[in-house]
N, C-alpha and C positions, 0 to 999 in steps of 0.2 A: 728413937733418935731425937736429938734436940731440935733438928730442923723441922720435923713433923710437929713438934710441940709449939713452935712459933709460927707455923703456917707458911714456911718458905718453900716447902716441897709441894709441887702440884700433882695432879693426877697423871702427869707425864713421867713421874719418877720411875715407873716400871719399865717404860721404854728406854729411859736414860740408863738404867741399870743393865738392860739387855745390851745396849750399845757399848757400855763400859766393859761388859764381859768379853766382847770381841777385842776391844782396845787394850784391856789390862791383863786378861788371863794369859799366863805363860803357856797354857796347853793348847795345842792345835787339835781340833776334833774332826773325825772322819765325816760327821754329819754336816759340817760346814763347807765341805769341798764343793767347789764350783769351777767348771771348765772355763778357761779364758776365752774371750770373744775372738771371732775371726771376721775380717772385713773392716774397712775403715770406719763406717758408721757405728757398728757395734762397739768397736774399740773406743771411739770418741765418747760414747755414752757411758763407758766404764771409767772415764777420767774423773778427777775431782780434787785430790789433795792440793794440787798447785793452785786451784781456784779458791780454796779456803784460805791459802796463804796470800792470795792476791789482795785480800782485805788488809793485810799487814804490809805486804811488799810495796804496794803503791800507796805510800803513806809519808811518814816523816822524812825518810831518806830521799825520796824523789821530790815531794812537794816543797820541803824546807831545805834540807842540807844540800841536795844537788843544785837547786836553783840558787841558793846562797853562794855556792862555789862559782857558778857561772857569772853571777852578779859581781863577784869580787875580782875575778881574774880573766874573764872573757872565755874564749874558746880553747885556751892553751892546754887544758887537761881533759879534753874530750876522749883521748885515747885511754885514760885511766878509767873513765866511766864505763867504756865498752869492756875493758879487761875485767873490771870488777864484776860485771854481770855474767860474763862468760866463764870465768875461772872457777867460780864456786859451785856451778851446777854439776861439775864432775864429782865433787865431794858428796853432793846430795844424791847423785846416782849410786855411788858406792854404799851410802847409808841405806838407801832404798832396797838395794839387792840383798844386803845383809838381813834386813827385816823380813823380807819375803822368804829367804832361804832358811832362816832360823825360827821365825815367829816371835822373836824376842822384842821387847820394848826398850825404850831409851835407858832407863835406870838399870835394867838387866845387862844391857850392852856395856854401859859404863862401869858397872860393878865387876866386870871381868878383867878390867885393865889392871895390870900389876902395879905395885907400889905401896906407899903408906896407906893404912886403913884406920878408920875411926868409926867402927860400926859398919862402914861400907868403904869402898875404894875412894881414894882422893878425887877421882874423876866425878863421882856422884856429888861430892861437896862442891867441886868446881861448877857443875851444872847449876847448883843452887846460887852460887856467887854470880854466875852469868846472868841469872834472872834479876839479881840485885842491880847489876849494871844496866839491864834493860829498863829497870824502874826509873833510872835517871832520864833516859830518852822518853819514856812514857809520861814522866812529869811534864816534859815539854809539850807532849801531845795533849795532855790534860788541859794545859793552859791554852794551847792553840785552838782546840775545838770550841772552847769558850769564846775566843776571839772571833772565830768564824760565825758562831751563833749570834753574837752581838752585832756583827756586820750584816747578818741576814735579817734579824728581827728589828734591829735599830734601837732597841730599848734594853735597859738592864745593864749590869756590869758583866765583863767577861768571866770574872770569878764565879758569879752567880750561875751563869749558863754552864760553865764548866762543871760545877757541882751537880746541877740538875741533870744534864745529859749523862754524866758519870753514873749517877744513881739509877737512872732509867736503864742504862746499859747493863749494869749488874743485875737488876731485876729481871731483864730478859734472859740473861745467862742462867740465873737461878731457876727460873720457871721452865727452862727448856724451850723457850719460844724462839731463841736465836736461830735454831735450825730451820724454823719456818720462814724467817725473813732473810735467810742467807742468800737465797736466789735473788731477791730484790736488791740486797746490798751489792752483790757481785755485779748485777746488771747496771746499777748506778755507777759503780767504780769503773766498769768497762766503758760506759758511755762517757764519763769524764776523761778517761784515757784516750778514747777515740777523738774527742774534741781537741784535747791538748796536743795530740800527735798531728792532727790536721792543721792546727794553728802553727806548730813549729815547722812542719815540712812544706806547707803550702800557703797558709794564710799570711805568714810574715812577709812573703815575697811580694805582696801587694800593698805593703806599708812602708813608711820611712825606715823601718828597722830590718829591711831585707838584708840577707847575708849572701856572700858569694862562695864559690867553690874554694877560693883561696882562704877564706875564713875557716871553713871546715878543715882544709888541709893543714892549716896552722895548728889545729888541735890534735893532729895525728903524728906529731914529731917527737913524742916521748920526752918532753921537757918537764922539769920539776921546778917551778918558780917558788922562791922563798915566800912571796906574798900568798897568803891563803893556804899554806902547807898544813896547818892544823885542821882546817876545814876539809882539805883533801884527804887526810888520814881518816877523818870521821866519815867522809863520803864513801871511801873504799870499804869501811866496815859496815855501812848501812845499805848501800845501793845493791840492787838485785837481791840476793839472799844474804842476810846478815847472819852472824853467829847464832843468834837466838832462833831465827827461822830455820836454819839447818837442823838445830836441835828439835824444834817443835815439829818439823816434818815427820819425825818418827811417829808422833801421835796421829797425825792426820792420815798417813799412809797405812798404818796398822788399823786405825779406826775405820777407814774405808773398807777394809776387809781383804786386802791383797794377800796378806799372810794366811789368814783363816781360810780363804778360798783355795790356797795352794795345798793345804792339808798337812798332816804329819809326814815327816821325811821317812821314806821306806815304804809308803803305801804305793799301790799300783799307779803308774803314770805320774808320780810326783815330779820327776825332773821336767817332763813336758809341760806340766801345769806351772811349775816355777818359772820356766823360761817364758811361757805365755804371759803370765802376770807381770814379769819383769819388762816384757815388751810394752805392755800397757803403761806401766809406770814410766818407762823411758819416754814414750810419746807425751805423757802428761807433763814431764819435765821439759821436753823440747818446746811444746806449745807455750808453757808458762815462761820459759826463758826468752823466747821471741817477743812475747807480749811485754814483759817488764823491761827488757833491754830497749825496745823502741820507745816506751813511755819514759824511761830514765833519760835517754838521749834527748827526747822532746823537751823535758823540763830543763835540762842543762842548756840546750840551745835557746830556749825562751829567756832564761836568766842572763845568758851572755848577750843575746841580740837586743833585748829590751831593757832589762834593769841595768846591765853594765853600761850601756850607752847613755842611759838616763842618769847615771851616777848614783843609783839607789842601791844600798846594801840593806836588805830586809832585817829587821831586828826590833827588840823591845816590844812595847804594847801595840806598835803599828805593823807588826810582822805580817799579818794576813792582809791588811790594807795595802802594804807595799807589794806583796805578791800579786794582788789583784790587777796591778798594772800590766801584767803579762796578757791578760784578757782585754782590759779596757783599751789599751793602746793598739790592739790588733782588731778588735771587733767593735769598739765604741763604748761609751759610758754605760750603756744599758747592760753590758756583759758583767758588770760588777756583781749584781745579784746572782747571776748564773755561777760566777766563780765562787762566791761565798757559800752557796748551796753545795756545789761540787766539793769544795774544800772541806766543808763539815762532814759530808758523807765519807770522804776518803779518810779523814782523821778519826772519825768515830768508829769506822769499821776497823781501823788499825788498833784503836783502843780496845774494842771488843775481842778481836782475835788474840791480841797479845795478853789481855787480862785472862782469857781462858787458858792460854798456853802457860803463863806464869803459874797459875793455880795448879796445873797438872804437874809441871816439872818440879816445883817446890814441894807440893804435897807428896808426890811419889818419891822424891828424893829423901824426905824426912822419914817416910815409911821404910824405904830401903835401908836407911841408916839406923832403923829401929828406934828413932826418936818418937815417932807417932806409931802407936800400936793399933793394928787392925786384925780382924778375924773374918771379915766378909766384905763384899763389894759395897754394901751400904755404908760401912765405915770409911772406905776409901773415898766414896762420894762426899761424905761429910767433911773429911779433911780438905778435899779440893774446894768445897764451898767455903770453908773457913778462910783459906788463902785467897779465895775470890773476893773476900771482903778486905783482907789485910793489904793485898796488893794495891788496889785503887786508893785506899786510905794513905798508904805511904807515898803514892804519886802526888796526892793532894798536899801532903805535908812538905814534900820536897819543893813543889811549885810555890807553896806559901812562903817558904824560907828563901828560895831563889826564883823570884818571879820574872824569869827571862826565858820564854819558850825556845827561842832560837839557840841561846847559850846552852840550855839543858840538852837539846837535841844533838848539838855538836859534841858536847862532853860525853853524852851517852854513846854516840857513835865511835868516839875514840876508845872508850872502854871496850866496846864490842869488837873493835879491830884487834885488840890485844888477844882476844880469845880465838881468833881465826887460826893461828898456827897450832893451837892445842887441838882443834877439831881436825 
């Protein structure tokens, strides 16, 4: 394979291919059967897919789009933030059940949908177009992570740092090292989320930006202001689970092993195992939903309480600098470096998770449509790695042509909103 020739495949390739067999293979094997856990602690240890998504969920939607909405219109659309987070988890649960019950992956599921076909169902082509929509948002992330690094390091240009961390991220994914640092990334994202939640729900009350019960109540009256409507549509598409994260969940849930551990339908005890792993999956979804709902509300409240009162609407090349006011106005000037580091971690983890997701969906979609020919898992991996290069390259080009991180994030969110009814 070409990847071995140019030295991009490490000695971890064998393990990657083994994991790929569980994620990609349409066949459920008896030897992979594993009984579902009993008891809370054992069940918690079997969770995981939602925490992989956490790197993407707590990202552009929360840090940028949600905060931007709060900064523009205040508390008035808090109700929509909550609804956005809670409504889509039901779709995610249905997708998870179908995966566990059938053992099928995303493109297999989409290819079953009736309608026009061009090598594959129209729904397979839609999933590829969905990833193109995601590239718009990710172009904004590409630029934003460069802004965060510039704010953290203090030297160099945002574009330079965006390219550097972008290349480093792809190298990690290529070498299979991302799995090793995943726990560290999730820990840092969770730490940032805890700090932000503390500031929004407790810390603000000891500052000039304290809010009252009536402020919160004003955001629960189901009003739809004309000002900020475009951002509101974008936020609904991006907060909690966006369309792309609902699609990508199929990979993380199947890759975790829930379907493989259930085993082939018809084997002894299949129904009990399926119900058991569905129970684990549901707990995984519930915990994730609670976490990202609280974090999303926290970002919105900070935007409304601090930035809206200051008259600051984050945007342009000062995007991350403007957002840092949420920390500095609450904790003091010293917190700027803390925010810059935390913002970089959140944005970079979003970049990594979505780059991996895009390469999977697009690569597998073209394979399903018979545009890309494969005869073994090694070739599947090669095509995924090819799109792992193409995706970030397109992100960079989009950002180079439209150098507005906030604008790209909002536009991408609107495009993702359009896909929610299809899902």
